[in-house]
N, C-alpha and C positions, 0 to 999 in steps of 0.2 A: 842218592840224589832223588828227590821226589819230583812229581810232575809240575807242582806249583813253582819250584825253583827254575826248572827248565823253561816253563812258560813265561815267567817273569823276565828272565834274561833275554828270551826271544823278543819280548815286547820292547825291552830297552834297545835292542839292536834295530828293530823296525822304526822306532821313534827317532833314533839317531840318524837314520837314512831318510827321515821326513816322508815316510810312507804311511798311508792310512791302512786300516785293516782291510778295507775293500780292495785296495790296490794289491796288497800282498796276497790276499786270498785268491784274487783273480789269477795271479801268476802261478799260484800253487794248485789251481783247479779245485779249490774247495770253497765252501760257502763262508762269508764273513762271520756268520754266527758260530760256525765250527771253529774258526781261528780264534774267535773271542773266548770260547770255552778252553781251547788249548792254552792260551796266554794266561788264563785264570787258574790253570792247573786242574780244571774239572774234567779233563779228558787226557788219557795217556798219549803222549807223543810217540808215534810210530817212527822207528829209526829211518826208513827211506824218506819219509816226509821231512824229518829233521835235516837230513843231508841236503834235500832240495831247497829247503828254506835258507840254510846257511850259505849255499851256493848263490842264491839270488841276492842275499844280503852281503855277499862278499866277506864272509867270516870264516875263520879257520876252525875246524872241528875240535882240534886239540885245545886251542885257546878258549873256545866256547865252553868246553867241558870243565876246564880248569877254573874259569871265572864263575861259571854257574854253580860249581860245587861249593865254593866259599869255605870249605873245610881244609884242614891241614892235610898234606899228603899222607902223614902217618895214620890219621883217622880213616882216610879212604882205604888205605891198604889193610888196616886192621879189620874194617867192616867186610872187605872182600875175603880176607883169609879166614874169617869166622864162618864163612859159608861152606858146608860140606862139599858142595859142587866144585869149590875152588881146588880141591885135591886133584882134579883132572888136569889142572894146568901144570902140575909137577914143577913148581917153582923151588929153586934151591936158594941158599943164602946169597950167592953171587947175584942171582936175578933180583932178589929183594933189595940188595944194596944199590944196584943200578937204578932201580925204580925210585928208591928214596932220593937218589941224587938228581932225579928229573921229576920235580913236583907235578908238572903239567902232564907228563906221561902217566904218572901214577893215578891221578884223578880221572884222566880219560879212560884208562883201562878199567877202572872200577865202574864207571858209568856204562861203558860198552858191555861189561860183564853182566850188569843188571839187565840190559836189553836182551842179551843172549839168553839169559835164564827164561825170560818170557817166551822167546821163540822156541826154545828147547821144550818147554812144557807143552806148547801147542803141537809140536811135532810128535811128541810122545803119545799124545792122545790119538792123533791120526794113525800112527803106526799100530797102536793097540787095536784100533778098529779094523785095520787091514788084516792083522794076524787072527782076529776073531771071525774073519770072513764077512765083516760088515763093511759095505762100501762107504767111503767118506762122502761128505756132502757134495763133492764135485760130480756125482753121478748124473747121467743125462738120460732120462727115461723117455719113452714115446710121448707121454703127455707134455714133457718139456719141449720136445720138438714141435708139437702142435702149437703150443703157446708162442714159441719163437716164430713159427710160420705166420700166425695171425698178427703178431706185433710187427713183423717185417712188412706186412701189407697194411699196417695201421688199422687192421680189423675192418677194412673197407674193400669191397669187391664190386666195382661198377657193372661188370657183366652180369652178376647175379641180381643186382638192383634192376637192370633193364629187363632181364628175363621175368622177374617177379611182376614188374609193371605190365608186361605184355600179357601174362596169364590173367592178371586182375582185370585188365581192360576187356579182354575177350569174354570173361565171365560176368562182366558188368557188376562187380562186387561193390557195394557201398562201404562206408567207413566201418560200420558194425553189421555183422551178418551171422547167422547161425551156422553150425557145422554142416548142416544139410546142403547149404549152398556150395560149400567147398567140395563135398562129396560129389555133387552134380558136375562140378567143373572137372573133377578127376575122370569121370565117365565120359564127358563130352570131348575133352581135349586130349586125353591120354588113353582112353579105352580101358580103364581100370574099374572093375566092379567092387563096390564097397559093401561089406556086411558087418553088422554089429552083433556080438554074441557074448554071453557071460563067460568068465574065465573058466578054464578047465581045472576042476579040482582045486588044488592048492597052488597051481601055477601062477606066477606073477607076470606072465607075458601079456602085454597090452596091445602090441601091434605085430602082425605077421603078414609080410608082403611077399607075394610070389611073382617075380617079374615075368616069368615064362607064361604062367597061367593067367596073368593080368588080373589077379585078385588081391584084395586087401581086407584083412580081418582085424577089427578093432574091438576092444573090450567095452562092454556096457558100463563098466565101473568108472570110465573116464568122464570127467566133467566136460561141459561144452568147450571151455577154453582149451583143455588138454586134447580133446578130439580135433579141434581145428589145427592145433600145432602138429599133431601126428599126420593129419591129412596133408598139410602144407609140407611137411618133411618128405613125404613120399613123392610129392610133385617135384621137390627139390632134387631127389635122387634121379628122377626121370630127366629133368633138365640137364643135370650134370652128365648123364650118360649120352645125351644127344650131341652129335657134332664134336665129340672129344673135348667138351668144355672143361671137365675135371682135369684132363691131361694138360691142357693149356695153362690152367691156373697153377698147376704144380710142376711145370716144366723145369723150373730152376731148383727144385727140391732135390737134395741128395741125402736121403734118410739113413740113419744109422740102425734103425730098427725096422723089421719087416712089417710091424703093425702100424707104423706111422702113416703111410699113404691111405689106408682104410679109415683110420681115425680122422684124418684131415677131410676125407670125403664126407664122413658123418657130420663133422663140424660145418662144412660148407653147406650141406643140406639143411642143417639147423639155421645157418645164416639166411639161406633162401626163405625158410619158413618165417623168420622174423621180418624179412623184407616184404613178403607177401601179405602178412597180417597187419603190419605197421608200415605202410608205404612211406618212403623217405620224405617226399615233399610235404605231405600233410603232417607227418609225425614231427619233422623238424620245425615246422611253423608252430605247432602246439607246444613243443618243448621250449621254444624261445618265449612264447606268450605266457606260459605257466611258470617259467623260470625253473625248469627241471623238477616240477612237482609230480612225483611218481604217482601219488594217489589220484590226482586229477586225471592224469594220462590213462591210468587203468580204467577209470570210469568213461572217459571220452572214447576209447577204442575197444572197450569190452574185452580187455586183455588181462593178463596176470601181472603181479608185481615183478616177478622174476623176468618175465618176457620183456616188459617195458625197460627194466634196468639193463638187461642185455642189449636191447636195441639202442639205448642211448650211447652205448660204447661203439656203435657202428657208424656214427655221424662223422665220417671222414671225408666227405666230398669237399674238395678244395674250394668250390664255389659257395658251399653252405656248410662250413665246418662247425661241429659242436665243440664243447669243452673237452680237453684231454682228461679222461676219467680213468679211475681204477675200479675194478669190480671183483668181488670175491664172495663165495658161498661157503659157509662153515656149518658144522653140526655142533651139538652141545659138548662134544668131546674136544672141540678145537680143530678137527680135521678139515683141511681146505679141499673141497671137491671141485671147485671151479675158481679160476683166477685169470685176470687180465689187467695189464697196467699200461696206460699211455700217459699217466701223470708223473712218472718218475719214481713212484713208490715201488720198492723191491719186496718180493714175497719170499718166504723161506721155502726150502725144499726138504721135506721129510724130517724136520726137527721141531715140529710144533710152531706156534706163532706167539706173538706177544699178547698176553691176557689183557693188556691195557687198551687194545684196539677197540674201537666202537662196535665192530661187528661181534665181538665176544660179549661186551657189556650189554648188548641188546637183549641177551637172554635173561637179564635181571629184571627188565621191564618189557615183557613181550607184547603188551598192549600199546606201547608207545614207540615212536621213532627216536632212536638214540642218536644224538648229534654232539660232535665235539671237534675241537682243533687238536691235532696230534703232532707232536714234534719229535723227529728222529734224532739220534745222537749227533749227527752231523749238522744239526740246526735247521734242516729242511722241515717245513711245516705244511700240513695238509688239513683240509676240512673233510670230515668223514661223517656219513650218516648210515644207519642200518635199521632194518626191521626184521622181526621174526615171522616166518611163514610156517604155519602148522596145518597138517592134514591128518586129523585123528583117524584111527581105524578101530572099528567096533567100540566107539566111544572112549578110546584110550589114546592119549598122546604118545605114551611109551611105545605102543604097538604101531603107531603111525609114523609120519615124517615130520621132522622139525629142523628147519634151516634158518640161519640168519643170513640175509642178503645185504651186503655192504657196498656202498658206492662212495666215491670221493674224488677230490681234485686238489690242486695246489691251493694254499691259503689265499694267494693273490686272486684266484678265480672264484673264490667263495661268494663274492658279492653278486654273482650271476645266479646263485641258487637260493630259492625261497626258504629252504630249511636253515640257512645260515643267518636269516634276518634277526632271530631272537637269541643268537649265541654270541655273547660278548667276547670280544677279542682285544683285551687291554694289553697289547704287546705279547711277548712270548710267555709271560707268567700265566696267562689264561690257558695256554695249551697244555695238554696232558703229555708228560714225557713218556714216549713209547720206544720200542726197539724193533728189531727184525725177529729175533728169537733169542731166548735166554742164552743159548750156547754161543751166540755170536754178538751179544750185546756188550758194549763197553761201559754201560752205566755201572757205577760202583756203589750206588745207594738206592736200589730199587726194592721196595717192600714186597713186591710180588714175584721176585725171581724164583724160578723153580729148579734151576740147575746152575752149576758153576759155568763161567764163561771160558771158552777156549782162548780168549784174548788176554787172560791173566793166569799167571802161575797159581796153582792151587795152594792156598795158604791156610794153615790150621793153627789156632792159638787157643789153648784152653782157658786163658785168662782174659781174652778180649772177645766180645760178642756184639755183632751188629744186629739191627732189628730183623734182618733176614739172614738165615744161616749160610746161604749160598753167596751172599755179597762178598766180593773180594776185599781183603784187608790191604790197604795201600799205605804209603809212608805217612800220610797225614793222620791215619787212624792209629798208627803205632805210637804216636806222640801222646796219646791219651793213656795214662797209666792208672790202674785201679788203686784207690787209697790203701794204705797199709791195713792189714787185718781183714780185707774184703776180697782177697784173691780168690778167684774161681766163682764169685757170686754171679748168678745168671742175671 
């Protein structure tokens, strides 16, 4: 029984109950777009979701499977028994006779057996990884704890905002200022002496702070923007240490890893640096005025692209809220080194990411801002834009640093962004089909797939080839038979 048959029968039941797709989708806690894909057979129906749908529609599972099958019980049994895995059922002639006598039972067992095969294949993959000493994707690293901590606070910390405003006011800092002004504030307000010096030999250390000696050494290789951020970070460390602020902010934290509290302290100091260099009130006003034009904001505040993108994710003041954004930073190999999501977009953990994302496509046109609507398999659509940031070393990009910085929000919020103005959105057809990562993507016809999906049993057929080797063969594909005499032709 293929996905299109199940989807078609589900649609018939929904219409018979006079329910719209939106009504049923809401009760199933999925998007109407995803339900539409299920009904059209373009997505595989997961068994728990099917059970929930049948319960809501007041339909019996056994009857549904029998009616959706449309095949004779003998055909369903023959298809089941042809599968080598069916040997594990140890059916004897008496069992087969009873099943033939109950047509609905036969078709239901055949359908459930197909669903079981998919689940078994996914479990086998997970067990293989465990036996090899490789943790499955449910691993929870210190970085994941930090991300969860930030998202739990909606990446907004009013105490740090207030402390940054106080430092800025006492130092009488204008909107744009040189690094020397911040170094002076460090000395005047915190008694820290700042020195600039060339790096030692081949060392890549750019900041060395000694809290006891009250000295801060910074590398002369840093740009003015980077110098200001490092100076502001050290001020943030001092602010967090005073009056137990760091302890208060993390009081509810129960870390699983010993490194997590220190990592959170570093992230909070970085947050403070952003608040000091890009004060909430002024920054929020300009973000609204420019409609999230990162390039203009960089020029207005004398900051960097990455710092501005980061700061736009901090606009969580309930009185002056910004758009719910997602942010990520990737390198040319696709490694995600920074990520945050308030838009609902999920990020993969340790399995690569979808090459169709705008943040990866940006490397193809590094001089331009890449912009696109992206649609996930469940139908949720986002507007994303990205730009490549490069810092050559010794005249070489390979020796230097190259990152793509991506930002985005839900498609409904795209109208508030200047970068979406010239991107046509003629319904979902204009959106680029994307996924989370190949290993967990349920798309059956992606030309860019780099690995088989855990969501489908591994299928190999020497006579049938899709445009991508790793795309799963589904029932609809098997109906296409090569003409006689051309068997095995690629």
